[in-house]
N, C-alpha and C positions, 0 to 999 in steps of 0.2 A: 385249377379248374379250367383255366383258359384253353389248355391243350385239348380238353375234351368237349369243348364248346360246339354246339350244333346250331345250324341255321333253323330258325323257327319257320314253320309254314303258317303260323297264325298271325293275322294282321296286327301290327302294333306290338308284336311280341317283345321287341328289343327295348322299346320305351317301358313297357310293363316290367320287364326283367330289371332294367336299371331302377325303376321306381320301387320295386320290391327290395332290392339291395340298399337303397337309400333309406327306406323306412326301417330296415333291420339294423342299420348303423345308428340311426336316431334313437330307436328303442333301446338299443344296447347302452348308449351313452346315458340316457335318462334312468333306466332300471339299475344300471351298475352304480350310479351315483346314489341312488336310494338304498340299495342292497348293502353297500359298504358301510352304511351307518347302522345297519341292523345287527343284532346279536348273530355271531357266526359269520354273516356277511356273504355267504355263498349265494350264487345266482344260477338259475336255469329257467329259460323261457323258450318258446317257439315263435320266432319272427314270422314264419310261414302261417302258423295258426292264426295270428293276429292280423296279418295281411289279408287272409281269407275272410276273417270276421269283418274287417273294414270293407272288403269287396262285397260282402252280403248285404251290408247296409245300403249300398247303392242300388240294390234291387228294387226297393220301394221309395227311393228318393228322387226329388226333382229340383229344379231351379238352382238357387245359390247353395242349397244343402248338397246337392249331387255335385256341383262344382267343386265344393270344398273336399268331399270324399274322394273324388278322382285326383285332386291335388295331392292329398296325403298318401294315396295309394300309388301316385306316380303314373297314372294312366291317362292316355289321351281322351278316351270316351268310355262310356259304359259297355257298348258292344265289344270294343277291344279288350277291356278288362275282363269281361265275361269269357271271351274266346281264350284269353291267356290262361285264365284259371281252369277252365275246362280242358283245353288242349294240352297245356304244359304241366300244370300242377296235378290235376285229378288224373289224367290219363297217363302221365309220364312219372313225375316225382313221386306220387303217393300210390302208384300202381303196385300191388302186392307181388313180390318176387319169390316168395317161399316155395311155390310149386316148382320153379327152376333151380332152387337151392340157394337162392339169395336171401336178403333181409325180409323179415316179415313186416309188411307195412299195412296199417289199417287207417282209414279215414272215414269219419261220419259226421254229418251236420244235421241239425233239426231246427224246426220252427215251432214254437208252442204259442197258441193264442187263446185269450179269454173266450169262454164260451158264448159270450154275448156278441161276438164279432165273427165275421167270415173273411177268409183270405181271398184276395182278388186272384182270379185265375192266372193273370200275367206273373204275380209274385210267386204263386205256388209253382208255376212252370219254371221260374228261375231257380227256386230252392231245389226242386226235384231234378230238373234238367241239367242246369249249369253246375250246381254244387252237389248233385247226387244225394240230396238229403231227403228228409221226411218232414211232413208238416202235419200237425194235429192240435187237438184241444183236449183238455183245458190247460191253461198256463199254471194253474195252481197245483198240478201234479208234481210236486217237488221230488217225491220218491221215485216217480216214473223217470223224471229227468236224470236223476242221479244214477239210476240203474242203467239208463241208456249210456251215460258217460262210462260207467264201470264195464260194460260189455265192449264198448268201443276201445277202451285203453287196456283191455285184458286184466281188469282189476288193479292196475297200477294207480289209478285214481278212482276212489270209490264214492266220494262226496265233494261236490263243488258248490251246490246250492244249499245253504243252510236256511233254516226258518227265518232268521233275522235278516237275511239278504233279499227277501221278498216282502212286499206289502200288499194291502188289499187293493192298491191302485195299479199293481203290476198287470199290464194287459198283454205284453208280448215278450217272449224269451226266445232268442236265436243263439245257438251254440254250435261249436265244431270241435271235434277231438281227433288228435293224431297219435297213433302208436307206432313205435319203431323198435324192432329187435334185430340186430345184426351181428354176425360172427366175424371176428377179424380174419383176414385172409390168411395171416400167419398168427395163430393163437399163442398167447404166452404160456410157458411151462409153469404150472402151479407150484412145482418143487423149487422153482427159483424165487418165488415170492418171499420177501422177508421184511420185517420191521425195520424202518428206517426213520430218521428225524426229518420232520417237515417244519420249516421255519415260517412263522406267521409274519403278518405285516408289522405287528408291534414289537417284534424282537423275541417273543416267546416262542417255544417249540413243542411239538406233540409227535409221539411215535405212531406211525401208521404203516400199514402194509403196502409195499412197493412191488409192482411188476418189474422184472428185469430181463435183460438180454445179455448173452455173453459178448465179451470184447471181440471185435473183428466181424460181427454179424452186420448185414447191411440194412439200412433204413432210409426213409425219405426225410432227411433233415436239411434245412437251409439255415445259414448263419448270416444274420444281418447286423446293422449297427445298433446295438443295444438289446437285441433279442434273437431268439432262435425259434424256428418253426418245425414241428413234427407232423407228418402226415401218416396216419394209420388206416389203410384202406380196409373196407369190409369185403367179405367174399360176395361176388355178384351172382355166381351160378355154380352149380355142382357140376356142369358139363364143361370142363376146362378145354375140351377139344373142339367144341363148336364155337369157332371165333365170330361167326355171324351172329349168333345168340348172344355171346358176351358183349359185343359192341352195340347191340341194340337195346340192351337193358340199361336202366339208370345205374349210375356208379356212385356209391356212397363212401365217404371217408370221414374220419374224425381228425380235426386239426387242432393242435396244441400250440398256442403262442406263448412263449416262455421268456419273460424279460431276464437280462443278464444279472440285475440286481435284485436283492431279496425284496426290496420295497419299490421295485420298478413297475408294478402293474398298473397303478393309476396313470402314469405317464404313457405307457404303452397303449392303454384303453383310449387315451386321448388321441393317439396317432391312428389307431384302428378306426375310431369313429369319425375322424376328420374327413375321410374319403370313403364312398361306398366300394370303390375298386381296391382298397388297401389289402384285404384278406386275399383276393385273387392275384394281386400283383406281387405277393410275397411268398408264394407257395414253393416248396422244394422242387427243383428241376429234375431230380433224379435221386438215386440211392448213393449213399456214402457209407464207409465203414465206420462203425461207432466204437467208442472206448467205454466210458461208463455210461450206462443206459438205464434210467429208472423213471417210471411214472406210477403215481399212486393209484391205488384203487379208490373209488369214491361212490357215494350214492347221495343224490340231492333231490330235494323237494322244495318247490317254491310255489306260493299262492299269493296272488296280488288281486285285492278287491278294488283297487284304484287305478286300474288300467284306463278308465275314462278320463281321470285327471292327467295321466301321462299323454293320452292322445289329444286332450285340449291343449297341452303344452307344445304339441307338435302342429297345432294349427287346425285341428278338428273340433269345432265348437258347436256349429249349428245343429248337428243330430242330437245333441244333449240338451238343446233349449226347447223347453216345452211350449214356449209361445212363437219362437221363430222357425222351428224345424219344419221343413217341407218333405214329409214322408207320408204322403196321403196315398201312396201307390201299394200300401200293404193290405189294407183291410177296409171293409165296409161295416157299418153298424147294422145289427139284425133288428128287425122290427121297427125300423126308423126310416123306411123308404129307401134303404140301401145307400145311405149318404156315406161319403168318404170318412174314415175314422181318423181323427187326429192322433198321430203316433209320433213318439220321440224315443230316444235311447236314454234310459235312466241310469244304467250302469253297464260296465263291462268286466267280467270276471275271468281271470286267467290263472290256470294252475299247471304246473309242469313237474315231471319226475324223470330222473335219469340215473342209471346205475351202470358203472364202467368196471369190468373185471377182466380176468385172464381170457375168457372166451370171446368177449365182445361188449356190446352196449345194448341196453334196454331203456327205451324212453318213451314218455307219453306226455301229451299236453292238451289242455282243454281251454278253449276260449269261448265265453258267452258273448263265447267263441272258438397198356400195353403190357408187355411181359415184365416190365420192371416193377409192376405191382406185386410181383411174386417175391420181392425182396432179393433179387439177384444183383450180380455186379453189373456195372455199366460197361465194363471192358470186355474185349474178346477173351476167349478161353485160353489162348496162348500168350496172353500179355499179363504180367504181374504188375498190378497197380502200386504206387507208392503207399506205404503204410501210414498215413496221416489220419489218425482217428479223431473222430469228433464226438465230444461228450454231449449227452442230453440228459440232464438230471433235474426232473421237475420237483425239486425239494422246497420250493416256495411259491407263492401265489401265481396263478396263470390264468389265461382265458382259453375257452375251447369252443369249437363249433363242429356240429354234424352237418355236412353239406352234401347235396346231390350235385355231382360235378358237371354233368352235361348240361344241366339248366342253370347252374351257379346258384341255385337256391339254398339259402341257410335255413335248414329245418329247425335245428336247435342251437342255442347259443347260451353262454354263460361264463362264469368264472368260479375258480375254486380258491378260497382264502384259508380254508381249514378242512381237509378231507375227512377228519374224524367227526364232523358235524354234518347233519342231513339238511340243515337249513342255514 
């Protein structure tokens, strides 16, 4: 991603970018530890969606609560955070590319308030202007919110708020949804897909369909001490001759971090999450000829109703404290002289879905909240490179990321412990 990095025209952009990467690493460490203990143990979540959710909290916060939110988001100030979200995330990372032949990207956010309250104009302006969202009442409209999520995620996620997840005391619900569907720059041939053995962490195995490439083909693979990294780029535009268009659009790729050892994923995750720059620092510098090349197909779904507890563990406590929270910038009480309404965050719900197959990837999340890309040789046409083939066989647990390379944003992240299980 470093090679594609651009200078931001947004104030504080570099600090916010680093903060976003740091939050992604901390979230991965926490969520991976929890998922590994669950049945199946697979994990998929959207660091970008959660980061935006945290940023949205800042819109109505003040005092120590705002300072805590900015610290977790890694932003110097609220104006700089809002400028980063609007200028980099909304207008660049989450801009739909499908009209130009690239990935279909959709983002939506919303704010629902109890009918006995009215949103403050400054808060409504932040939701509608900065986050390009919608604000409405009432908060009790669970079916309306779920229908909104389904539309935003192209029906990949159809229900996120259940009756038991709301109470009569729920005053305010804020959510965002991200949908991504991209085609590989070089799709896999379905006729090459075959059932192979995938070895789980506990030593057992399962037969699953693997996507394959012929020996001698070129791919972005890097070999490091104890692990290998694969970069699978997505098609960015159908107009391959318009270089100005190609390089002005966001560039997405899936990264697969594969430990050398069957049971090496926990140790690799420790290394990945120890530094926000680890992913970017270990990307393949170019294409190499591959020998054995296999990646499993998989479809994952993950729903976490305890994201608030995860965020508390990362230092975000005051927004969830009904007595200490300073979030009076959201609404006023109706019929009571327009007094500021005391608000706090009671819960954060996050759900994500991803499917990886021969054509590409389709993913969604909700949070309540150069030419070498073509797979060509790095050598001149009149030079024959040495035939040292590199194997990449993802037949045991691995981590993966869907990233936007120009901004370095991690849109989706997770790990696969068993491709035969969706959760």
